[in-house]
C-alpha positions in Angstrom: -7.8 -12.1 42.5 -5.9 -9.2 43.4 -5.9 -8.2 47.1 -5.1 -4.9 48.9 -1.9 -6.8 50.2 -0.8 -7.6 46.7 -0.6 -4.1 45.8 0.9 -2.7 49.3 3.9 -4.8 48.2 4.8 -3.0 45.4 6.7 0.6 45.8 4.4 2.5 43.6 1.2 1.4 46.3 3.4 1.7 49.6 2.3 5.3 50.1 -1.4 4.9 48.8 -4.4 5.0 51.6 -5.6 1.5 52.6 -9.1 2.3 51.3 -7.8 3.6 48.0 -5.8 0.5 47.7 -8.8 -2.0 48.5 -11.0 0.1 45.9 -8.5 -0.2 43.2 -7.6 -4.1 44.0 -11.3 -4.9 43.4 -11.1 -3.3 40.0 -7.9 -4.8 38.7 -7.8 -7.9 36.5 -5.5 -10.6 37.6 -3.2 -11.8 34.8 -1.4 -15.2 34.5 1.4 -15.5 31.9 3.4 -18.3 31.0 7.2 -17.9 29.6 6.9 -16.3 26.1 3.2 -15.2 26.4 2.5 -11.6 25.5 0.9 -9.3 28.1 0.1 -6.5 25.4 1.5 -5.9 21.8 2.6 -2.9 20.2 -0.4 -0.9 18.6 -3.1 -2.5 21.0 -5.1 -0.3 23.4 -3.0 0.7 26.2 -3.4 -0.7 29.8 -1.3 0.1 32.9 0.3 -2.9 34.4 2.1 -3.5 37.8 4.2 -7.0 37.8 3.5 -8.8 40.9 5.6 -11.8 40.4 8.0 -13.0 37.7 9.7 -10.9 34.7 8.6 -9.0 31.8 10.8 -8.2 28.8 9.7 -4.9 26.7 10.2 -5.4 22.7 9.9 -2.7 20.2 9.5 -3.0 16.4 12.5 -1.0 15.0 12.8 -1.1 11.1 10.9 -4.4 11.1 12.8 -6.1 13.7 11.8 -6.7 17.2 14.4 -5.2 19.7 14.5 -6.0 23.4 14.4 -2.4 25.5 14.8 -3.9 29.0 13.3 -6.2 31.6 11.0 -5.6 34.3 11.1 -7.3 37.7 8.4 -7.7 40.3 7.4 -4.4 41.8 7.7 -2.3 38.8 4.9 -0.8 36.5 4.4 0.2 32.9 2.0 1.4 30.3 1.4 5.0 31.6 3.1 6.9 28.7 0.6 5.8 25.9 -2.2 6.2 28.2 -1.1 9.9 29.2 -0.1 10.6 25.7 -3.5 9.1 24.2 -1.7 6.7 21.8 -2.0 3.1 21.3 0.6 0.9 23.3 4.1 1.7 22.0 5.9 -1.5 22.9 5.0 -4.9 23.2 5.5 -6.7 26.5 6.1 -10.6 27.0 6.7 -13.0 30.2 10.4 -14.1 30.3 9.1 -16.6 33.3 5.9 -17.5 34.7 4.4 -14.0 35.8 1.5 -12.4 37.5 0.5 -8.8 37.0 -2.2 -6.5 37.9 -3.8 -4.9 35.1 -5.7 -1.5 35.4 -7.7 0.6 32.6 -7.1 4.2 31.9 -9.8 5.4 34.3 -8.0 3.7 37.4 -4.6 5.3 36.3 -6.1 8.6 36.1 -7.8 8.0 39.6 -4.5 6.9 41.2 -2.7 9.9 40.0 -5.4 12.2 40.9 -5.8 10.7 44.6 -2.6 9.8 45.6 0.3 12.4 45.3 3.2 9.9 46.1 2.2 7.5 43.5 1.9 10.2 41.1 5.2 11.6 41.8 6.6 8.1 41.1 4.8 7.4 37.7 5.7 11.0 36.4 9.2 10.5 37.4 9.6 7.3 35.6 7.9 8.4 32.7 10.2 11.3 32.4 13.2 8.7 32.6 11.4 6.5 29.7 11.4 9.5 27.6 15.0 10.0 27.9 15.5 6.3 27.2 13.3 6.6 24.1 15.4 9.8 22.9 18.6 7.7 23.3 17.0 4.7 21.3 16.2 7.3 18.7 19.9 8.6 18.6 21.2 4.8 18.4 18.7 3.7 15.7 20.3 3.4 12.1 17.6 5.2 9.8 17.4 2.2 7.4 18.2 -1.4 7.0 19.0 -1.3 3.1 21.6 0.9 1.3 21.1 1.2 -2.5 23.2 2.9 -5.4 22.2 2.5 -8.7 20.3 4.5 -11.5 16.9 5.3 -11.2 16.0 4.0 -14.6 17.4 0.4 -14.0 14.4 -1.7 -13.9 16.0 -4.1 -11.3 17.0 -1.1 -9.1 13.4 0.2 -9.2 12.2 -3.4 -8.4 14.1 -3.7 -5.4 13.0 -0.1 -4.2 9.5 -0.8 -4.9 9.6 -4.0 -2.9 11.1 -2.4 0.1 8.5 0.5 -0.1 5.7 -2.0 -0.3 6.9 -4.2 2.6 7.8 -0.9 4.7 11.5 -1.6 5.0 13.3 1.6 5.4 16.2 2.4 2.9 18.7 4.8 1.7 19.0 5.1 -2.0 21.7 7.2 -3.9 21.1 7.7 -7.5 23.8 7.5 -10.0 24.1 8.1 -13.9 26.2 5.1 -14.6 27.6 2.0 -12.6 26.5 -1.1 -11.2 23.6 -1.6 -8.8 25.1 -2.2 -5.2 22.7 -3.3 -2.4 23.8 -3.7 1.2 21.6 -5.1 3.7 21.9 -4.0 7.3 25.6 -3.0 7.2 26.9 -6.0 5.5 28.6 -6.6 2.2 27.3 -5.9 -1.0 24.8 -8.8 -2.3 26.2 -10.4 -5.2 24.0 -9.9 -8.3 21.2 -8.4 -6.3 17.6 -9.0 -7.2 14.3 -8.7 -5.3 14.2 -12.2 -3.9 18.0 -12.0 -3.0 17.2 -8.8 -1.0 14.3 -10.2 0.6 16.2 -13.5 1.7 18.8 -11.2 3.1 16.1 -9.4 5.4 14.8 -12.7 6.5 11.8 -12.7 4.5 10.7 -16.6 4.0 10.7 -17.8 0.5 10.9 -21.6 0.7 7.8 -23.5 2.4 8.4 -25.1 5.8 6.3 -28.2 5.3 5.0 -30.0 2.0 1.5 -30.0 3.0 -1.0 -27.5 4.9 -4.7 -27.3 5.6 -5.2 -24.4 3.4 -3.1 -22.8 0.6 -3.6 -19.1 -0.2 -2.8 -17.7 -3.5 -2.5 -13.7 -3.1 -2.0 -11.5 0.1 -4.1 -8.7 -0.7 -7.2 -7.8 1.6 -9.3 -11.1 0.6 -6.4 -13.4 1.2 -5.0 -11.8 4.4 -8.4 -11.8 5.7 -8.8 -15.8 5.1 -5.4 -16.4 6.5 -6.2 -14.4 9.7 -9.6 -16.2 10.0 -8.5 -19.6 9.0 -5.3 -19.8 11.3 -7.4 -18.4 14.0 -9.7 -21.5 13.6 -6.9 -24.2 13.6 -5.9 -24.4 10.4 -2.3 -24.5 9.1 -2.4 -21.8 6.5 0.2 -20.8 3.8 -0.1 -17.5 2.2 1.9 -17.2 -1.1 2.4 -13.8 -2.4 4.5 -12.9 -5.4 5.4 -9.1 -4.7 4.3 -7.5 -1.3 1.4 -7.9 1.2 -1.7 -5.5 0.5 -2.4 -5.9 -3.1 -3.5 -2.6 -4.7 -4.8 -1.5 -1.4 -1.7 -1.8 0.1 -0.7 1.1 -2.1 -3.3 3.6 -1.4 -2.2 6.6 0.4 -5.4 7.0 2.7 -8.5 4.8 2.8 -11.0 6.8 4.4 -14.4 4.9 3.8 -13.3 1.9 5.6 -15.4 1.1 8.4 -13.8 1.7 12.1 -11.3 4.3 10.7 -12.8 7.8 11.0 -9.8 9.4 10.5 -9.0 7.2 7.6 -6.0 4.7 7.4 -3.2 4.1 4.9 -3.0 1.0 2.7 0.5 0.3 4.3 -0.7 0.7 7.8 -3.7 -1.4 7.3 -1.7 -4.2 5.7 1.1 -4.0 8.4 -1.5 -4.5 11.1 -3.2 -7.2 9.0 0.3 -9.1 8.4 1.3 -8.7 12.2 -2.1 -10.2 13.2 -1.7 -13.1 10.7 1.7 -13.9 12.0 0.3 -13.6 15.5 -2.2 -16.7 14.4 0.9 -18.6 13.0 0.0 -18.0 9.3 3.2 -18.8 7.2 4.0 -16.0 4.6 6.0 -16.9 1.7 7.1 -13.7 -0.4 8.5 -13.4 -3.9 7.1 -16.6 -4.9 4.5 -17.4 -7.8 2.2 -20.2 -8.1 2.6 -21.4 -11.7 0.5 -24.5 -11.5 -2.7 -26.1 -10.1 -3.3 -29.8 -10.1 -5.9 -32.2 -8.5 -4.7 -34.8 -6.4 -6.4 -38.0 -5.1 -6.7 -36.3 -1.5 -6.7 -32.7 -2.4 -4.7 -30.3 -4.8 -1.1 -29.5 -5.5 0.6 -26.4 -6.3 3.9 -25.8 -8.2 5.8 -22.7 -7.3 8.4 -21.2 -9.6 11.4 -23.0 -9.2 9.8 -26.3 -8.8 8.7 -26.5 -5.3 5.7 -28.4 -5.0 3.2 -28.4 -1.8 -0.4 -29.7 -1.2 -3.6 -29.1 0.7 -7.0 -30.1 0.6 -8.1 -26.9 -0.1 -7.1 -23.8 -2.4 -8.1 -20.3 -2.1 -7.6 -18.1 -5.2 -7.3 -14.5 -4.2 -4.8 -13.1 -6.6 -6.5 -10.0 -7.3 -6.2 -8.0 -10.5 -3.8 -5.9 -12.2 -3.9 -2.4 -14.0 -5.0 -2.4 -17.7 -1.9 -1.6 -19.7 -2.7 1.1 -22.4 -1.2 1.3 -25.8 0.1 4.4 -27.1 3.4 5.5 -29.1 6.4 5.4 -26.5 4.9 3.4 -24.1 7.4 0.5 -24.0 10.5 2.9 -24.2 9.4 4.9 -21.2 8.2 2.1 -18.8 10.1 2.4 -15.7 11.6 5.6 -17.2 8.8 7.9 -16.2 5.6 5.7 -16.9 4.5 3.8 -14.0 1.4 1.6 -13.3 0.0 2.3 -9.8 1.8 4.2 -7.5 4.0 3.9 -4.3 5.2 6.0 -1.3 9.0 6.2 -2.8 7.2 7.9 -5.9 6.5 11.0 -3.7 10.3 12.1 -3.7 10.6 11.7 -7.5 7.9 14.1 -8.2 9.0 16.9 -5.9 8.1 20.0 -7.6 7.2 18.6 -10.8 4.4 18.4 -13.3 2.8 14.8 -13.4 -0.4 13.2 -15.1 -2.6 10.4 -13.7 -4.6 8.4 -16.1 -7.9 6.8 -14.4 -10.9 8.0 -12.9 -11.4 5.5 -10.2 -10.7 5.7 -6.3 -7.0 4.6 -6.8 -6.3 7.4 -9.1 -8.1 9.8 -6.8 -6.0 8.5 -3.8 -2.8 8.8 -5.7 -3.6 12.3 -7.0 -4.2 13.6 -3.4 -1.1 11.9 -2.1 0.9 13.1 -4.8 -0.5 16.6 -4.7 1.5 17.4 -1.6 4.9 17.0 -3.4 4.2 17.8 -7.1 3.9 21.3 -8.4 0.8 20.2 -10.6 -1.2 17.0 -10.9 -3.2 16.4 -14.1 -5.9 13.7 -14.0 -7.0 12.4 -17.5 -10.3 10.9 -17.8 -11.9 9.4 -20.9 -15.3 10.1 -19.8 -17.2 13.1 -18.7 -15.7 13.5 -15.2 -15.1 11.9 -11.8 -18.8 11.6 -10.7 -19.8 8.2 -12.1 -16.3 6.4 -10.8 -14.9 8.0 -7.9 -16.1 8.3 -4.2 -17.6 11.7 -3.2 -15.1 12.2 -0.4 -12.1 11.8 -2.9 -14.0 14.3 -5.4 -14.3 16.8 -2.8 -10.6 16.7 -1.8 -9.6 17.0 -5.4 -11.8 20.1 -5.5 -10.1 21.5 -2.6 -6.4 20.9 -4.2 -5.6 23.9 -6.1 -2.8 22.3 -8.0 -4.9 19.0 -9.1 -6.7 19.6 -12.5 -9.1 17.2 -14.2 -9.3 16.9 -17.7 -12.2 15.0 -19.1 -12.9 13.2 -22.5 -8.8 13.0 -22.7 -6.6 10.3 -23.7 -2.7 9.7 -24.1 -1.6 9.6 -27.8 2.0 9.7 -27.4 4.9 10.2 -25.1 8.4 11.4 -25.9 12.0 11.9 -24.6 15.5 10.9 -24.7 16.5 8.5 -21.8 13.6 9.4 -19.7 9.9 10.8 -20.2 9.8 14.5 -21.0 6.9 15.5 -23.1 3.4 13.8 -23.3 0.7 14.3 -26.0 -3.0 14.0 -25.3 -5.9 14.1 -27.6 -9.4 15.8 -26.2 -12.5 14.5 -27.6 -15.5 16.4 -26.1 -19.0 15.6 -27.6 -19.9 19.1 -28.3 -16.6 20.4 -29.4 -13.9 19.7 -32.4 -11.1 17.2 -31.4 -7.8 19.1 -30.2 -4.4 18.0 -29.5 -2.0 19.3 -27.0 1.9 18.6 -26.0 3.0 19.6 -22.6 6.0 19.0 -20.6 6.0 16.0 -18.2 8.0 14.5 -15.3 5.9 11.2 -14.7 3.1 9.5 -16.0 0.8 7.1 -13.5 -1.7 4.9 -15.0 -4.3 3.5 -13.0 -7.0 2.5 -15.3 -9.3 -0.6 -15.5 -8.3 -4.4 -14.4 -7.2 -7.3 -15.6 -7.3 -10.8 -14.3 -4.1 -12.7 -15.0 -5.6 -16.2 -14.4 -4.1 -18.0 -17.4 -1.9 -20.2 -15.5 -5.0 -22.0 -13.9 -6.2 -25.5 -15.4 -8.9 -25.5 -18.3 -11.3 -27.2 -15.8 -11.5 -24.2 -13.7 -14.5 -21.9 -15.3 -13.8 -18.2 -16.0 -15.9 -15.7 -17.8 -14.7 -14.4 -21.0 -12.5 -11.4 -19.2 -10.6 -14.1 -17.2 -12.4 -13.6 -13.7 -13.0 -16.8 -11.7 -16.7 -18.0 -11.7 -17.9 -19.3 -8.1 -21.2 -20.4 -6.8 -24.2 -19.9 -8.5 -22.2 -18.4 -11.5 -21.3 -21.9 -12.4 -22.1 -23.3 -15.7 -20.0 -26.5 -15.0 -19.9 -28.4 -11.9 -19.1 -32.1 -11.5 -20.7 -33.3 -8.2 -24.2 -34.0 -7.0 -23.9 -31.5 -4.4 -24.5 -27.7 -4.7 -21.2 -25.7 -5.2 -20.4 -23.4 -2.0 -21.0 -19.6 -2.8 -17.2 -18.9 -3.3 -16.2 -22.5 -4.8 -15.0 -22.7 -8.2 -15.8 -25.3 -10.7 -13.1 -27.5 -9.2 -14.4 -28.8 -5.7 -12.0 -27.6 -2.8 -10.8 -24.8 -4.9 -12.3 -21.4 -3.9 -12.0 -17.8 -4.8 -12.4 -14.5 -3.1 -11.7 -10.9 -3.8 -11.2 -9.1 -7.1 -10.3 -12.0 -9.0 -13.8 -13.4 -8.6 -16.3 -12.8 -11.3 -18.9 -10.3 -10.4 -17.0 -9.2 -7.0 -17.3 -5.8 -5.7 -14.1 -4.0 -6.3 -13.6 -2.6 -2.7 -11.1 -3.2 0.2 -14.3 -4.0 2.7 -15.6 -6.6 0.1 -12.4 -8.2 -0.4 -11.9 -8.6 3.5 -15.5 -9.8 3.8 -15.2 -12.6 1.1 -11.9 -13.7 2.5 -13.5 -14.2 5.9 -16.5 -15.8 4.3 -14.4 -18.3 2.4 -13.3 -19.6 5.5 -16.5 -20.7 6.9 -17.2 -22.6 3.5 -13.7 -24.0 3.6 -14.7 -25.5 6.9 -17.9 -26.8 5.9 -16.2 -28.7 2.8 -13.7 -30.1 5.1 -16.3 -31.4 7.3 -18.0 -32.9 4.3 -15.1 -34.3 2.9 -14.1 -35.9 6.3 -17.6 -37.5 6.5 -17.2 -38.9 3.0 -13.8 -40.4 3.4 -15.2 -42.1 6.7 -18.3 -43.4 4.7 -15.9 -44.8 2.0 -13.6 -46.3 4.4 
């Protein structure tokens, strides 16, 4: 336990009266760290620390990389800045050597400052010096990790920018009318034949699995997949998470999720995704990006998946959490202007492309509503096209209220797109309105962007015929199964192939909400443990 003598040996407490030292010592936590062990991580609830023995290193996540800010020696303190500023911890701190730390809560720090003028002077002087250091870090830090030059209508260029935006990698983009696409990563030479995967590898994303066999392979890094990865790895499973594009799924593109439990001010999809990824990596989840699982086969001791490129890996359990894709519309000019004004879904990079322009959004669900509210801060006018009577039956009320409060958002019910027009990019849209109590009417208007977020399609064609799906391709599980090969009952999220589970939007009759996906991903791990335990018992019995 921490004693008054321990604190008295530090410069901060040298001028503090003995009764006060004794009182604070009794309320301090005695933390012992091994080399490499983290004392606190960036984004966690802040605490005030005094290093009694050893050495600590402060790390800051800057542009997706950990940057060492400096080291603390015995007698030094940290954590005061985020406490007084009312923020989460702004750095991560880990032990360089075996260390001992006295940890105080916010209340104890405030009492120390209030009751000891000498300690308060030292704390605020140090805090001022650290703020000056932060200013210099901001000046010295580059504004981006990737520089891109290319046409905004180049499909590959847009794919790279979309990937970087979705993965929260800052980049500089210089649009040009003609010329080859050039991509430079972190000040290096231009990449040869830049593709999304080449850029990902240059940035240090893992694209090749380390092992040939895992305890659990998860297809898809949306809310369900990431939740399963976190719970599985935290409970000792060796987990591989495979994602074809970027973590977060459709939820990761949401500008603000305001009805997710525990975030009263709301949270953006990319922030929620970033936190989940850090959590998963903390527990040792291996994350592959820009890889597709193209085949699933049953082995004698589990299952084997084949990745694009031919890599084969196996696991006793597979979790399918691939989510869904936007339903594609068909109208005149659709294919011609894909990527040249027509976009499915939305991302933060779209905000800069619509500044001061009129845009249209097709869809009446929450994703369309969140996109409309977000883009209304940039576009001059946002028009939401809905086939039905309005938004009340398909969108959450909090989003409907926000849309009603935005003067530059307009909702057009009973309206569909019939055609789009332009030269090398989208310029005009023709819509057809079919109200039930009025004649049909057609309208053609100028447009700079068409964002489509309507319906959903489960792309499960790559799965084996033995895995049961409903007529729309969604995966059947549990009591919805009509075919099952074993004597025992299937687990609630188990598919018609024993040991293959499904969670999230891709599952038949799932509730299409972020919280539901997280819940199903978490639940699946419990069933997976039961399956593994049952399989082990059967193996021992057979042996």
